C-alpha positions in Angstrom: -3.2 99.7 257.7 -3.9 99.0 253.9 -1.6 97.4 251.5 -3.0 98.9 248.2 -4.1 102.4 247.5 -5.9 104.0 244.1 -4.9 107.6 243.7 -5.3 110.4 241.1 -2.1 112.6 240.0 -3.8 115.8 238.8 -2.2 118.1 236.0 -1.6 121.7 236.4 -1.1 124.7 234.1 0.7 128.0 234.3 -1.6 130.8 234.2 1.4 133.1 234.2 5.1 132.2 234.2 8.1 134.7 234.5 11.4 133.3 234.0 14.2 135.1 236.1 17.8 135.3 236.1 20.0 132.1 236.0 21.3 131.7 239.9 24.8 130.4 240.8 23.2 126.9 241.1 22.7 127.0 237.2 18.9 126.9 237.8 16.6 129.8 237.0 14.3 131.4 239.4 10.7 131.9 238.4 7.4 133.5 239.2 4.2 131.9 238.4 0.5 131.2 239.2 -0.3 127.5 239.2 -3.8 126.2 238.6 -4.7 122.5 239.1 -6.9 120.7 236.6 -9.1 117.7 236.7 -7.1 116.0 234.1 -5.4 113.1 235.9 -3.0 110.1 235.6 -4.1 107.0 237.8 -1.6 105.3 240.2 -2.3 101.9 242.1 0.5 101.7 244.9 0.8 98.4 246.5 3.1 97.4 249.5 5.1 94.5 248.7 7.4 92.2 251.0 10.7 92.5 248.6 12.4 95.9 249.0 12.7 98.2 246.5 10.2 100.2 243.9 8.7 98.6 240.8 6.8 100.0 237.8 4.3 99.0 235.3 3.0 101.9 232.8 0.1 102.0 230.7 -1.0 104.6 228.2 2.4 106.5 227.6 6.1 106.1 227.5 7.7 107.4 230.3 11.4 106.4 229.8 13.5 104.1 232.3 12.0 103.1 235.5 15.0 104.5 237.4 14.3 108.0 236.4 10.6 107.9 236.6 9.7 110.6 239.4 7.0 108.5 240.8 9.8 105.9 241.4 12.1 108.3 242.5 9.5 109.8 245.0 8.5 106.4 246.5 12.1 105.7 246.8 12.7 108.9 248.6 9.8 108.1 251.1 11.5 104.5 251.7 14.9 105.9 252.3 13.5 108.9 254.7 11.8 106.2 256.9 14.3 103.6 256.6 11.8 101.1 255.7 12.8 97.8 254.2 9.4 97.2 252.5 9.0 97.2 248.9 6.3 99.1 246.6 5.0 98.6 243.5 3.4 101.3 241.4 1.1 100.9 238.4 0.7 104.0 236.7 -2.0 104.7 233.9 -1.0 107.8 231.8 -3.5 110.0 230.7 -1.8 113.5 231.0 0.4 114.2 227.8 4.3 113.5 228.6 6.9 116.1 228.6 4.3 118.7 227.7 4.5 121.2 230.6 1.5 120.2 232.2 3.3 118.5 235.0 2.5 115.1 234.5 5.5 113.4 235.9 5.5 116.0 238.7 1.8 115.0 239.6 2.8 111.3 239.6 5.6 112.1 242.1 3.2 113.9 244.3 0.7 111.2 244.3 3.0 108.7 244.9 4.8 110.7 248.0 1.3 110.7 249.6 0.5 107.3 248.7 3.8 105.4 250.0 3.7 107.4 253.2 0.0 106.6 253.8 0.8 102.9 253.2 3.6 102.9 255.8 1.1 104.5 258.4 1.9 108.3 257.9 5.4 108.1 259.4 6.4 111.5 257.5 4.8 114.6 258.5 3.6 117.2 256.0 6.7 119.5 256.2 9.0 116.5 255.4 7.0 115.3 252.5 7.1 119.0 250.9 10.8 119.0 251.8 11.0 115.8 249.7 8.8 117.4 246.9 11.1 120.2 246.4 14.0 118.0 245.8 12.0 116.3 242.9 11.0 119.2 240.7 9.8 122.8 240.5 6.0 121.6 240.2 6.0 118.9 242.9 5.4 120.9 246.0 2.3 122.7 244.4 0.9 119.2 243.4 1.5 117.7 246.8 -0.3 120.8 248.3 -3.8 120.0 247.4 -4.2 123.8 246.5 -6.3 124.6 243.4 -4.4 127.9 242.9 -1.1 129.2 244.2 1.6 131.7 243.6 5.1 130.0 243.2 8.4 131.5 243.2 12.1 130.4 243.8 12.3 127.0 242.1 8.6 126.8 242.6 9.1 125.3 246.1 8.0 128.5 247.7 4.4 128.5 247.5 1.3 131.0 248.6 -1.7 129.2 248.4 -4.7 131.2 247.2 -8.7 130.5 247.3 -9.8 128.7 244.2 -11.4 130.5 241.5 -15.0 129.5 240.1 -14.4 126.0 238.5 -14.2 126.9 234.7 -14.0 124.6 231.4 -10.5 124.1 230.0 -9.2 122.7 226.5 -5.8 121.4 226.3 -4.1 121.1 223.1 -0.9 119.3 222.9 1.0 119.4 219.7 3.2 116.5 218.7 6.5 118.4 219.5 8.9 117.5 222.1 10.4 120.7 224.3 13.4 119.7 226.5 12.8 122.0 229.5 16.6 122.6 229.9 16.8 123.7 226.3 13.8 125.9 226.5 15.5 127.6 229.6 18.6 128.1 227.3 16.5 129.6 224.6 14.9 132.3 227.0 18.6 133.3 227.8 19.3 133.7 224.2 16.2 135.8 223.5 17.0 138.0 226.2 20.8 138.7 225.4 21.3 142.3 225.7 17.9 143.1 227.0 17.2 145.5 229.7 15.8 144.7 233.3 12.3 143.1 233.8 9.3 145.2 234.1 7.7 145.5 237.4 4.3 143.6 238.1 1.8 144.3 241.2 -0.2 141.4 242.2 -3.4 142.1 244.4 -6.5 140.3 245.4 -8.4 141.7 242.4 -5.7 140.9 239.8 -6.1 137.3 241.0 -9.8 137.3 241.5 -11.5 136.4 238.4 -10.8 134.5 235.2 -11.2 138.0 233.3 -8.7 139.7 235.2 -6.1 136.7 235.0 -6.5 136.6 231.3 -5.6 140.4 231.0 -2.5 139.8 232.7 -1.5 136.4 232.0 1.8 135.4 230.1 4.6 132.9 229.6 8.3 133.7 229.1 8.7 130.5 227.1 6.3 131.5 224.1 8.5 133.6 222.3 11.5 131.1 222.1 9.2 128.0 221.9 6.9 129.7 219.2 10.2 130.8 217.3 11.7 127.3 216.8 8.5 125.4 216.7 5.9 127.3 214.1 3.5 124.3 214.8 3.1 125.3 218.3 2.6 128.9 217.3 -0.1 127.7 214.5 -1.8 125.9 217.3 -1.7 128.8 219.9 -3.4 131.2 217.2 -6.1 128.6 216.3 -6.7 128.2 220.1 -7.0 131.9 220.6 -9.4 132.5 217.8 -11.7 130.6 219.7 -12.5 133.5 222.1 -11.2 132.1 225.6 -11.1 133.7 228.7 -7.4 132.8 229.0 -4.9 131.2 226.3 -1.4 130.3 227.1 1.7 127.7 226.5 1.5 125.6 229.9 5.4 125.5 231.4 7.8 125.2 228.8 5.4 123.6 226.5 4.6 122.2 224.1 1.1 122.0 225.4 -1.2 124.9 225.4 -4.5 125.5 227.3 -7.5 127.9 227.0 -10.1 128.7 229.9 -13.6 129.4 228.7 -17.0 130.7 230.1 -19.2 127.6 229.4 -18.6 124.0 228.7 -20.4 124.6 225.4 -17.7 127.2 224.3 -15.1 124.6 225.1 -16.8 121.8 223.5 -17.4 124.2 220.2 -13.8 125.0 220.3 -12.9 121.4 220.5 -15.0 120.7 217.2 -13.2 123.5 215.6 -9.8 122.5 216.1 -10.4 119.0 215.3 -7.0 117.0 215.4 -5.3 119.6 213.2 -2.9 120.6 216.0 -2.5 117.6 218.0 -4.3 115.9 220.7 -7.3 117.9 222.2 -8.4 117.3 225.7 -11.5 118.7 227.4 -11.2 119.2 231.0 -12.0 121.6 233.8 -10.1 123.2 236.4 -10.0 121.0 239.7 
């Protein structure tokens, strides 16, 4: 049994995202199409003799260690297995923080798998998914290993789908923080007095190509986030002018993404945008 593992924590985007009504527990239901990216953080997870979880971070500010999702995930596995072992996580951040790309959730999913592996796989997959659902809406998908999945409920209910053909992606991360809880409140404010949501019918054809997904893609956070952050709207409009197949806000933002036909189209778009609208990251679907 190894005492050290190096793992990647891949980002996600939401090809569409519908925010449903606020539920009795205070959280909103969602309907979304998750897509995994090649863009990834790196984790080195080591078993230690001293009980507990420690963390070092390079490449980004992730806040207090006790609030870090990777730390919480590692602790959840230790608690569930009643292990007295300790774990150290060395985290290298590449995914923009608090941008709607699931960076913290990806780190949590990677930590769940890595710590369970270091302990000899005592927890079955079903138990890891249960722990993932308690950590965040994106964590179950990012733990699932799927490239594409429909998610609903709080993101913990998943229908895994066949992967679409690999496609070049450009991520644009404006220097704007959008707190997720506030973004949900903004959605509620925009909808005040509005009627019921329209119907959506999804079938294999609707989810079978980038072109069809581009025609039905959408994100309910876009209107309120663009209204409060004109710089994010400006970045979206500039990205849309590069003629991608799909162009959307991811999660509650503020990161945007675009899917292209060819790597050349993506790279031309990156040169056109430059650094005017924030960090620009060429990547691809995983």
